[in-house]
C-alpha positions as CSV (number, residue, x, y, z in Angstrom):
1,M,39.9,99.5,144.9
2,L,39.8,102.2,142.3
3,G,43.4,103.1,142.4
4,P,43.8,104.9,145.9
5,V,40.0,104.9,146.7
6,R,37.9,102.1,147.8
7,L,34.4,102.0,146.3
8,V,31.8,100.1,148.5
9,V,28.5,99.4,146.9
10,L,25.4,98.8,149.5
11,D,22.3,97.3,148.1
12,S,19.4,99.1,149.1
13,I,16.8,97.7,146.8
14,R,13.6,96.2,147.5
15,P,12.9,93.7,144.5
16,G,9.6,94.8,143.0
17,R,9.2,98.0,145.2
18,E,10.2,101.9,144.5
19,R,11.1,102.5,148.3
20,G,14.6,101.4,149.5
21,E,15.6,99.2,152.5
22,L,18.3,99.1,154.6
23,D,17.9,96.2,157.2
24,A,20.1,94.5,159.7
25,D,21.7,92.2,157.5
26,R,22.9,94.8,154.8
27,L,24.1,97.1,157.6
28,A,26.1,94.2,159.3
29,W,27.6,93.3,155.7
30,L,28.6,97.1,155.4
31,D,30.4,97.2,158.7
32,A,32.1,94.1,158.0
33,E,33.4,95.3,154.5
34,L,34.1,98.3,156.0
35,Q,36.3,96.9,158.8
36,E,38.7,95.4,156.0
37,E,40.1,98.6,154.8
38,P,40.0,101.1,157.8
39,D,42.8,103.3,156.3
40,V,41.8,103.4,152.6
41,P,39.6,106.3,151.5
42,T,36.0,105.2,150.7
43,L,33.4,105.9,148.3
44,L,29.9,104.5,149.6
45,A,27.4,104.0,146.8
46,L,23.8,102.9,147.1
47,H,20.7,103.5,145.0
48,H,18.4,105.2,147.4
49,P,19.6,108.5,149.0
50,P,20.5,107.7,152.6
51,V,19.0,111.2,153.9
52,E,15.5,112.6,153.9
53,I,15.5,115.2,151.2
54,G,12.5,117.2,151.7
55,L,10.6,116.4,148.7
56,E,7.5,114.4,149.8
57,A,7.1,112.6,146.6
58,L,10.7,111.3,146.6
59,D,11.2,110.8,150.5
60,C,8.3,108.2,150.5
61,I,10.1,106.2,148.0
62,G,13.3,106.6,149.6
63,I,14.9,104.6,152.6
64,P,12.8,104.5,155.8
65,A,14.1,106.5,159.0
66,E,15.2,103.2,160.7
67,G,17.5,102.4,157.9
68,R,19.0,105.9,157.3
69,A,19.6,105.8,161.2
70,G,21.2,102.6,161.0
71,L,23.4,103.6,158.1
72,A,24.3,106.4,160.3
73,D,25.5,104.1,163.2
74,V,27.8,102.2,160.7
75,V,29.1,105.1,159.1
76,R,30.0,106.9,162.4
77,R,32.4,104.0,163.2
78,H,34.3,104.2,159.7
79,P,35.8,107.7,159.3
80,Q,37.5,106.4,156.0
81,V,34.2,106.9,154.4
82,R,34.8,110.2,152.8
83,R,31.5,110.5,150.5
84,I,28.4,108.8,150.1
85,V,26.7,108.8,146.5
86,A,23.2,107.7,145.4
87,G,21.0,108.3,142.8
88,H,16.9,107.5,142.6
89,A,15.8,111.0,143.0
90,H,16.6,112.2,139.6
91,R,18.1,115.4,140.9
92,V,21.2,116.7,142.0
93,I,20.9,116.9,145.8
94,V,23.7,117.7,148.6
95,S,23.2,116.8,152.0
96,E,25.2,114.9,154.8
97,L,25.2,111.8,157.0
98,E,27.4,111.8,160.2
99,G,29.5,114.7,158.8
100,R,29.9,112.9,155.4
101,A,29.0,114.6,152.2
102,V,26.1,112.7,150.4
103,L,25.6,113.6,146.7
104,V,22.5,112.3,144.8
105,A,23.4,112.3,141.2
106,P,21.4,113.5,138.4
107,S,19.5,110.9,136.3
108,T,21.0,110.1,132.7
109,F,17.3,109.7,131.8
110,A,15.0,112.6,132.9
111,Q,15.2,114.8,136.3
112,A,12.4,115.2,138.7
113,R,11.0,118.8,139.1
114,L,11.7,120.6,142.2
115,S,8.4,120.7,144.1
116,F,8.0,121.1,147.9
117,S,4.4,120.9,147.8
118,S,3.5,118.3,145.5
119,D,3.1,114.7,146.4
120,T,3.7,113.3,142.9
121,I,6.7,113.1,141.0
122,E,6.9,115.2,137.8
123,F,9.5,115.3,135.3
124,T,11.0,118.4,133.7
125,S,13.2,119.2,130.8
126,E,16.4,120.0,132.8
127,P,19.6,118.4,131.5
128,T,20.4,115.0,132.1
129,G,23.8,114.3,133.8
130,F,26.2,112.1,136.1
131,A,29.0,112.5,138.7
132,V,32.6,111.9,138.6
133,H,34.6,111.4,141.7
134,I,38.3,111.8,142.1
135,L,40.7,111.9,145.0
136,C,42.7,115.2,145.5
137,D,45.1,115.5,148.3
138,G,43.5,112.3,150.3
139,E,39.9,113.8,149.9
140,I,37.2,112.7,147.4
141,V,35.9,115.5,145.4
142,S,32.7,115.0,143.2
143,H,31.9,116.7,140.1
144,V,28.4,116.8,138.3
145,Q,28.5,117.1,134.5
146,G,25.3,118.0,132.7
147,V,24.8,116.3,129.6
148,A,23.3,118.5,126.7
149,P,20.2,117.0,124.8
150,P,20.9,115.6,121.3
151,S,20.3,118.4,118.6
């Protein structure tokens, strides 16, 4: 618990691989974990975005469709999940999964160029950043804070 918010971190890492994974064991763990506190607003965090983001170079190293669908099934059963946050894509991305906002935070290292036609990841000089999440009137609000490069 982080004050009035519960943080649940789901492992989407496949050791030695860029691509993520949400297998049956991980999803069963998440389902059981979420059943423990059904009335507490919950922030679900994982490394890989749990949605397709529309950038080929990043989607091919994301979570496969069956893992995303499995996560959607779990989230559907747990309305206390108010926000899903991820990283890995090195870009700010906003989407949704089962009616829950998904925020992919920027990288604190380097940002990936926005390119809908490239199948390779290119980095850009966009500012680095991070996300901060707070509870306001029972809802999780997310702020993305850019970080100015050192001068």
